[in-house]
C-alpha positions as protocol buffer text, in pm:
chain_id: "A"
residue {
  index: 1
  type: UNK
  ca { x: -6605 y: 2654 z: 2821 }
}
residue {
  index: 2
  type: UNK
  ca { x: -6634 y: 2602 z: 3198 }
}
residue {
  index: 3
  type: UNK
  ca { x: -6943 y: 2393 z: 3244 }
}
residue {
  index: 4
  type: UNK
  ca { x: -7087 y: 2291 z: 3577 }
}
residue {
  index: 5
  type: UNK
  ca { x: -6948 y: 1941 z: 3529 }
}
residue {
  index: 6
  type: UNK
  ca { x: -6600 y: 2081 z: 3459 }
}
residue {
  index: 7
  type: UNK
  ca { x: -6606 y: 2296 z: 3773 }
}
residue {
  index: 8
  type: UNK
  ca { x: -6739 y: 2017 z: 3995 }
}
residue {
  index: 9
  type: UNK
  ca { x: -6477 y: 1771 z: 3872 }
}
residue {
  index: 10
  type: UNK
  ca { x: -6199 y: 2026 z: 3923 }
}
residue {
  index: 11
  type: UNK
  ca { x: -6325 y: 2114 z: 4271 }
}
residue {
  index: 12
  type: UNK
  ca { x: -6347 y: 1745 z: 4366 }
}
residue {
  index: 13
  type: UNK
  ca { x: -5990 y: 1679 z: 4247 }
}
residue {
  index: 14
  type: UNK
  ca { x: -5860 y: 1988 z: 4428 }
}
residue {
  index: 15
  type: UNK
  ca { x: -6042 y: 1883 z: 4746 }
}
residue {
  index: 16
  type: UNK
  ca { x: -5865 y: 1545 z: 4734 }
}
residue {
  index: 17
  type: UNK
  ca { x: -5535 y: 1726 z: 4685 }
}
residue {
  index: 18
  type: UNK
  ca { x: -5609 y: 1959 z: 4979 }
}
residue {
  index: 19
  type: UNK
  ca { x: -5696 y: 1669 z: 5207 }
}
residue {
  index: 20
  type: UNK
  ca { x: -5379 y: 1481 z: 5107 }
}
residue {
  index: 21
  type: UNK
  ca { x: -5159 y: 1787 z: 5173 }
}
residue {
  index: 22
  type: UNK
  ca { x: -5332 y: 1858 z: 5504 }
}
residue {
  index: 23
  type: UNK
  ca { x: -5283 y: 1494 z: 5606 }
}
residue {
  index: 24
  type: UNK
  ca { x: -4911 y: 1511 z: 5522 }
}
residue {
  index: 25
  type: UNK
  ca { x: -4875 y: 1827 z: 5730 }
}
residue {
  index: 26
  type: UNK
  ca { x: -5071 y: 1678 z: 6021 }
}
residue {
  index: 27
  type: UNK
  ca { x: -4855 y: 1365 z: 6019 }
}
residue {
  index: 28
  type: UNK
  ca { x: -4552 y: 1588 z: 6066 }
}
residue {
  index: 29
  type: UNK
  ca { x: -4725 y: 1806 z: 6324 }
}
residue {
  index: 30
  type: UNK
  ca { x: -4864 y: 1520 z: 6532 }
}
residue {
  index: 31
  type: UNK
  ca { x: -4568 y: 1290 z: 6469 }
}
residue {
  index: 32
  type: UNK
  ca { x: -4321 y: 1504 z: 6662 }
}
residue {
  index: 33
  type: UNK
  ca { x: -4502 y: 1486 z: 6999 }
}
residue {
  index: 34
  type: UNK
  ca { x: -4564 y: 1115 z: 6943 }
}
residue {
  index: 35
  type: UNK
  ca { x: -4196 y: 1057 z: 6875 }
}
residue {
  index: 36
  type: UNK
  ca { x: -4108 y: 1252 z: 7190 }
}
residue {
  index: 37
  type: UNK
  ca { x: -4348 y: 1037 z: 7390 }
}
residue {
  index: 38
  type: UNK
  ca { x: -4268 y: 694 z: 7245 }
}
residue {
  index: 39
  type: UNK
  ca { x: -3896 y: 739 z: 7169 }
}
residue {
  index: 40
  type: UNK
  ca { x: -3758 y: 990 z: 7421 }
}
residue {
  index: 41
  type: UNK
  ca { x: -3404 y: 850 z: 7405 }
}
residue {
  index: 42
  type: UNK
  ca { x: -3395 y: 885 z: 7027 }
}
residue {
  index: 43
  type: UNK
  ca { x: -3534 y: 1239 z: 7040 }
}
residue {
  index: 44
  type: UNK
  ca { x: -3272 y: 1334 z: 7303 }
}
residue {
  index: 45
  type: UNK
  ca { x: -2990 y: 1235 z: 7066 }
}
residue {
  index: 46
  type: UNK
  ca { x: -2761 y: 1529 z: 6985 }
}
residue {
  index: 47
  type: UNK
  ca { x: -2737 y: 1630 z: 6619 }
}
residue {
  index: 48
  type: UNK
  ca { x: -2536 y: 1940 z: 6518 }
}
residue {
  index: 49
  type: UNK
  ca { x: -2549 y: 2070 z: 6875 }
}
residue {
  index: 50
  type: UNK
  ca { x: -2926 y: 2031 z: 6910 }
}
residue {
  index: 51
  type: UNK
  ca { x: -3138 y: 1750 z: 7041 }
}
residue {
  index: 52
  type: UNK
  ca { x: -3315 y: 1571 z: 6758 }
}
residue {
  index: 53
  type: UNK
  ca { x: -3644 y: 1696 z: 6897 }
}
residue {
  index: 54
  type: UNK
  ca { x: -3542 y: 2062 z: 6870 }
}
residue {
  index: 55
  type: UNK
  ca { x: -3377 y: 2009 z: 6535 }
}
residue {
  index: 56
  type: UNK
  ca { x: -3699 y: 1866 z: 6392 }
}
residue {
  index: 57
  type: UNK
  ca { x: -3915 y: 2133 z: 6557 }
}
residue {
  index: 58
  type: UNK
  ca { x: -3698 y: 2438 z: 6497 }
}
residue {
  index: 59
  type: UNK
  ca { x: -3534 y: 2359 z: 6167 }
}
residue {
  index: 60
  type: UNK
  ca { x: -3719 y: 2087 z: 5979 }
}
residue {
  index: 61
  type: UNK
  ca { x: -4071 y: 2219 z: 6040 }
}
residue {
  index: 62
  type: UNK
  ca { x: -4027 y: 2504 z: 5792 }
}
residue {
  index: 63
  type: UNK
  ca { x: -3896 y: 2289 z: 5505 }
}
residue {
  index: 64
  type: UNK
  ca { x: -4193 y: 2055 z: 5561 }
}
residue {
  index: 65
  type: UNK
  ca { x: -4434 y: 2347 z: 5519 }
}
residue {
  index: 66
  type: UNK
  ca { x: -4248 y: 2470 z: 5209 }
}
residue {
  index: 67
  type: UNK
  ca { x: -4243 y: 2123 z: 5051 }
}
residue {
  index: 68
  type: UNK
  ca { x: -4613 y: 2061 z: 5113 }
}
residue {
  index: 69
  type: UNK
  ca { x: -4698 y: 2411 z: 4984 }
}
residue {
  index: 70
  type: UNK
  ca { x: -4481 y: 2371 z: 4674 }
}
residue {
  index: 71
  type: UNK
  ca { x: -4636 y: 2031 z: 4598 }
}
residue {
  index: 72
  type: UNK
  ca { x: -4988 y: 2169 z: 4650 }
}
residue {
  index: 73
  type: UNK
  ca { x: -4935 y: 2467 z: 4420 }
}
residue {
  index: 74
  type: UNK
  ca { x: -4765 y: 2267 z: 4143 }
}
residue {
  index: 75
  type: UNK
  ca { x: -5025 y: 1990 z: 4154 }
}
residue {
  index: 76
  type: UNK
  ca { x: -5315 y: 2238 z: 4168 }
}
residue {
  index: 77
  type: UNK
  ca { x: -5189 y: 2417 z: 3858 }
}
residue {
  index: 78
  type: UNK
  ca { x: -5143 y: 2082 z: 3683 }
}
residue {
  index: 79
  type: UNK
  ca { x: -5499 y: 1979 z: 3772 }
}
residue {
  index: 80
  type: UNK
  ca { x: -5640 y: 2300 z: 3624 }
}
residue {
  index: 81
  type: UNK
  ca { x: -5433 y: 2267 z: 3307 }
}
residue {
  index: 82
  type: UNK
  ca { x: -5531 y: 1901 z: 3274 }
}
residue {
  index: 83
  type: UNK
  ca { x: -5900 y: 1985 z: 3299 }
}
residue {
  index: 84
  type: UNK
  ca { x: -5867 y: 2264 z: 3041 }
}
residue {
  index: 85
  type: UNK
  ca { x: -5683 y: 2025 z: 2809 }
}
residue {
  index: 86
  type: UNK
  ca { x: -5956 y: 1764 z: 2850 }
}
residue {
  index: 87
  type: UNK
  ca { x: -6229 y: 2018 z: 2777 }
}
residue {
  index: 88
  type: UNK
  ca { x: -6049 y: 2143 z: 2466 }
}
residue {
  index: 89
  type: UNK
  ca { x: -5998 y: 1788 z: 2338 }
}
residue {
  index: 90
  type: UNK
  ca { x: -6363 y: 1711 z: 2405 }
}
residue {
  index: 91
  type: UNK
  ca { x: -6477 y: 2023 z: 2216 }
}
residue {
  index: 92
  type: UNK
  ca { x: -6244 y: 1955 z: 1924 }
}
residue {
  index: 93
  type: UNK
  ca { x: -6369 y: 1597 z: 1897 }
}
residue {
  index: 94
  type: UNK
  ca { x: -6732 y: 1710 z: 1868 }
}
């Protein structure tokens, strides 16, 4: 059922997903220091008793990781199920 072509296509699609999730995480990771550098007045703004910089670093960093992880897992499972569905349809059509 799992041919070489099936595995290569699945691995290629999961690689694209991995790169997209890593890029989203890196934007958040690199974006914070860039915001501190280019918009120090904005990042010094007080929100809920914290500066915006510390709020983003200390509080919002974890939800970002959870959201990216959740998206990656859900999409990865969907990709696998989609490939299995395609293989089954292909085998039934033959």
